[in-house]
C-alpha positions as CSV (number, residue, x, y, z in Angstrom):
1,X,-2.0,-19.2,-8.1
2,X,-4.0,-21.5,-5.9
3,X,-7.0,-19.2,-6.5
4,X,-6.4,-19.2,-10.3
5,X,-6.5,-23.1,-10.4
6,X,-9.6,-23.0,-8.2
7,X,-11.4,-20.5,-10.4
8,X,-10.3,-22.2,-13.6
9,X,-11.8,-25.5,-12.5
10,X,-15.0,-24.1,-11.0
11,X,-15.8,-21.7,-13.8
12,X,-14.3,-23.2,-17.0
13,X,-13.6,-26.9,-16.2
14,X,-9.8,-26.4,-16.6
15,X,-7.8,-28.7,-14.4
16,X,-4.2,-28.7,-15.7
17,X,-1.5,-26.0,-16.1
18,X,-1.5,-26.7,-19.9
19,X,-5.3,-26.2,-20.2
20,X,-5.1,-22.9,-18.3
21,X,-2.2,-21.7,-20.4
22,X,-4.2,-22.4,-23.6
23,X,-7.3,-20.7,-22.3
24,X,-5.3,-17.6,-21.3
25,X,-3.3,-17.6,-24.6
26,X,-0.1,-17.9,-22.6
27,X,2.9,-20.3,-22.8
28,X,3.0,-23.0,-20.2
29,X,6.3,-21.6,-19.0
30,X,4.6,-18.3,-18.3
31,X,2.1,-20.0,-16.1
32,X,4.9,-22.0,-14.4
33,X,6.6,-18.7,-13.7
34,X,3.5,-17.3,-12.1
35,X,3.5,-20.3,-9.7
36,X,7.0,-19.5,-8.7
37,X,6.8,-15.7,-8.5
38,X,3.1,-14.8,-8.3
39,X,0.7,-14.0,-11.1
40,X,1.3,-10.6,-12.9
41,X,-1.2,-7.8,-13.2
42,X,-1.5,-8.5,-16.9
43,X,-2.1,-12.2,-16.0
44,X,-4.9,-11.2,-13.6
45,X,-6.7,-9.3,-16.3
46,X,-6.2,-12.1,-18.9
47,X,-7.6,-14.6,-16.4
48,X,-10.6,-12.3,-15.7
49,X,-11.3,-12.0,-19.5
50,X,-10.7,-15.7,-20.4
51,X,-12.2,-17.5,-17.4
52,X,-14.8,-14.9,-16.1
53,X,-13.3,-14.8,-12.6
54,X,-12.8,-11.5,-10.7
55,X,-9.2,-10.1,-10.9
56,X,-9.8,-8.7,-7.4
57,X,-10.7,-12.2,-6.0
58,X,-7.6,-13.7,-7.7
59,X,-5.4,-11.1,-6.1
60,X,-6.9,-10.7,-2.7
61,X,-9.5,-13.4,-2.2
62,X,-12.3,-10.8,-1.8
63,X,-15.5,-12.3,-3.0
64,X,-17.2,-13.0,-5.3
65,X,-15.0,-15.3,-7.3
66,X,-16.8,-14.7,-10.6
67,X,-17.8,-11.5,-12.4
68,X,-21.5,-10.8,-11.8
69,X,-23.6,-11.1,-14.9
70,X,-27.2,-10.0,-14.4
71,X,-29.5,-11.2,-17.2
72,X,-32.9,-9.6,-17.6
73,X,-36.1,-10.4,-19.5
74,X,-37.5,-8.1,-22.1
75,X,-39.5,-6.1,-19.5
76,X,-36.3,-5.5,-17.5
77,X,-37.1,-8.0,-14.7
78,X,-34.0,-9.9,-13.4
79,X,-34.2,-13.6,-14.1
80,X,-33.4,-15.9,-11.3
81,X,-30.1,-17.8,-11.5
82,X,-30.3,-21.1,-13.5
83,X,-28.0,-22.9,-11.1
84,X,-27.1,-22.7,-7.5
85,X,-23.4,-22.1,-7.7
86,X,-21.8,-21.0,-4.4
87,X,-18.9,-19.4,-6.2
88,X,-21.0,-17.0,-8.2
89,X,-22.8,-14.2,-6.5
90,X,-25.1,-13.6,-9.5
91,X,-25.0,-16.9,-11.4
92,X,-25.7,-16.8,-15.1
93,X,-29.4,-17.3,-15.7
94,X,-31.5,-18.3,-18.6
95,X,-33.1,-15.5,-20.6
96,X,-36.7,-15.8,-21.5
97,X,-36.9,-17.9,-24.7
98,X,-33.5,-19.5,-24.3
99,X,-33.1,-23.3,-24.6
100,X,-32.2,-24.6,-21.2
101,X,-29.7,-27.2,-22.5
102,X,-27.1,-24.6,-23.6
103,X,-23.5,-23.6,-22.9
104,X,-22.7,-19.9,-22.4
105,X,-20.0,-18.7,-24.7
106,X,-18.2,-15.5,-23.8
107,X,-19.0,-12.5,-26.0
108,X,-15.8,-10.5,-26.6
109,X,-14.2,-7.8,-28.6
110,X,-10.8,-8.8,-30.0
111,X,-7.8,-6.6,-29.3
112,X,-5.3,-7.2,-32.0
113,X,-1.9,-5.8,-33.1
114,X,-0.4,-5.9,-36.6
115,X,2.2,-8.6,-37.0
116,X,1.2,-10.3,-33.7
117,X,-0.3,-13.8,-33.9
118,X,-1.7,-13.8,-30.3
119,X,-4.7,-11.7,-29.2
120,X,-6.3,-10.2,-26.2
121,X,-10.0,-9.8,-25.5
122,X,-12.4,-7.3,-23.8
123,X,-15.8,-8.4,-22.6
124,X,-18.8,-7.5,-24.8
125,X,-21.5,-7.2,-22.1
126,X,-24.5,-7.0,-24.5
127,X,-27.1,-9.7,-23.8
128,X,-25.4,-10.5,-20.5
129,X,-22.0,-11.0,-22.0
130,X,-22.7,-14.5,-23.3
131,X,-24.1,-16.3,-26.4
132,X,-26.0,-19.5,-25.5
133,X,-24.8,-22.3,-27.8
134,X,-26.9,-25.5,-27.8
135,X,-25.1,-28.2,-26.0
136,X,-26.0,-30.7,-28.7
137,X,-23.9,-28.7,-31.2
138,X,-20.9,-28.6,-28.9
139,X,-21.1,-32.3,-28.3
140,X,-21.8,-33.3,-32.0
141,X,-18.8,-31.3,-33.3
142,X,-16.4,-32.1,-30.4
143,X,-16.0,-28.4,-29.5
144,X,-14.3,-27.3,-26.2
145,X,-16.3,-24.5,-24.6
146,X,-13.4,-22.5,-23.2
147,X,-11.8,-22.5,-26.7
148,X,-14.8,-20.7,-28.2
149,X,-15.4,-17.0,-28.4
150,X,-18.5,-15.1,-29.6
151,X,-17.6,-12.0,-31.6
152,X,-19.5,-9.4,-33.7
153,X,-19.2,-9.1,-37.4
154,X,-18.1,-5.7,-38.6
155,X,-18.8,-4.1,-41.9
156,X,-20.9,-5.2,-44.9
157,X,-18.4,-7.4,-46.8
158,X,-20.0,-10.7,-45.7
159,X,-23.6,-9.8,-46.7
160,X,-26.0,-11.4,-47.2
161,X,-24.6,-14.3,-45.2
162,X,-23.7,-12.1,-42.3
163,X,-24.7,-8.6,-41.5
164,X,-22.9,-6.0,-39.3
165,X,-23.3,-6.7,-35.6
166,X,-24.3,-10.4,-36.2
167,X,-22.6,-12.6,-33.6
168,X,-20.7,-15.7,-34.6
169,X,-18.8,-18.3,-32.6
170,X,-15.0,-18.7,-33.3
171,X,-13.1,-21.9,-32.4
172,X,-9.7,-20.5,-31.4
173,X,-8.2,-24.0,-31.3
174,X,-8.7,-24.4,-35.1
175,X,-6.3,-22.2,-37.0
176,X,-5.5,-24.6,-39.9
177,X,-6.5,-22.8,-43.1
178,X,-8.9,-24.8,-45.3
179,X,-10.0,-23.3,-48.6
180,X,-13.6,-21.9,-48.6
181,X,-14.0,-22.0,-44.8
182,X,-14.8,-18.9,-42.8
183,X,-12.3,-17.5,-40.3
184,X,-11.7,-14.7,-38.0
185,X,-8.4,-13.2,-38.9
186,X,-6.0,-10.5,-37.8
187,X,-5.2,-8.5,-40.9
188,X,-2.9,-5.5,-40.2
189,X,-4.2,-5.3,-36.7
190,X,-7.9,-5.4,-37.7
191,X,-10.3,-8.2,-36.8
192,X,-12.0,-9.5,-39.9
193,X,-14.4,-12.3,-40.6
194,X,-13.6,-13.6,-44.1
195,X,-13.7,-16.7,-46.3
196,X,-10.3,-18.0,-47.0
197,X,-9.8,-19.2,-50.6
198,X,-6.6,-20.7,-52.0
199,X,-5.8,-19.7,-55.6
200,X,-2.7,-21.5,-56.8
201,X,0.0,-20.9,-54.2
202,X,-1.8,-17.8,-52.7
203,X,-4.4,-17.4,-50.0
204,X,-7.0,-14.7,-50.4
205,X,-9.4,-13.1,-48.0
206,X,-12.7,-13.4,-49.9
207,X,-15.9,-11.4,-49.2
208,X,-19.4,-12.8,-49.9
209,X,-20.6,-9.3,-50.9
210,X,-19.5,-8.8,-54.6
211,X,-18.9,-5.1,-53.9
212,X,-15.8,-6.1,-52.0
213,X,-12.9,-7.6,-54.0
214,X,-10.5,-10.4,-52.7
215,X,-7.4,-9.5,-50.8
216,X,-4.2,-11.4,-51.1
217,X,-2.9,-12.2,-47.6
218,X,0.6,-11.4,-48.8
219,X,-0.5,-7.8,-49.2
220,X,-0.4,-7.3,-45.4
221,X,0.3,-9.0,-42.1
222,X,-2.3,-11.7,-41.6
223,X,-2.8,-14.4,-38.9
224,X,-5.7,-16.7,-38.1
225,X,-7.6,-16.1,-34.8
226,X,-9.8,-19.2,-35.3
227,X,-12.4,-20.8,-37.5
228,X,-15.9,-19.5,-37.5
229,X,-18.0,-22.5,-36.6
230,X,-21.5,-21.2,-35.7
231,X,-23.9,-18.5,-36.5
232,X,-27.1,-18.5,-34.4
233,X,-29.4,-21.0,-36.1
234,X,-26.8,-22.8,-38.2
235,X,-23.3,-24.4,-38.2
236,X,-20.8,-22.9,-40.6
237,X,-18.3,-25.8,-40.7
238,X,-18.0,-27.5,-44.1
239,X,-16.9,-25.9,-47.3
240,X,-19.3,-23.3,-48.8
C-alpha cells in the first residue's frame, strides 16, 4: 500500500485515501482493507488502469513505477520526454503539433455490465494512450484531471455532432442528469454517448441523427458513467 500512495501522488496528484478510492472507483472501506491485508490482484489492475502505474511495480517494487508510453512523430521518430520525471522510464512527451500547456487525459475503453452502476476500464493505446486537454479548459471549468476519461464514440447515432471513433472527454464525477446535456451511459451493459432529455416524468436517450429514435431509459437498465464535457476543439457543457 505504501507504493500505491507513492504512485498515486507522483502520477495523479492523489494524496488521501478518499481521493484514491474515488479514482479507482472503489469504496474507501475497500482501500482501508487493502491497508490492513494487502492490495488484491484486482486492485493492482484497477490502480494500473486508473493511475497509470505498473501493477508489477506496485506488487514487487520492480521498476519502472509508471507504464511506459512512447509517443512518436508522424515520421515514426520517438519524441523526447517533455519532463524529467525520475519515476517514469519513458515520460509522456509532447507530440508534434500539440500545445505545450496541456494535461494528458487517459484514453480508455469502458468495460460495463448490465445493471451495474460502476465500471472498469481498459487502456486505449492509440495516440500514446492519452488525449491532451488544454490546461486553460481544465482550470476554467474546475475539472479534476484524474476524474476525466477520454473515450471513443461508437456508431452513427450522434452524427453530425460526433462521428464514429471521435474521442470525447467524460467527467466521471458529474453524474447528475440535466436535460439536453450529453452523457456517457451504461445501457444494458453497452457504453453509449447520448443526449439525455426529460419528457414529463420520463428520461430518454436522444440521438442527434434523426434516423435513430429516442429510447426511454425505463426500457432497459441504465446508469450514467459521466457527463461528456469536451470534444477536441470545443466544450460540450451547457444545454444544446
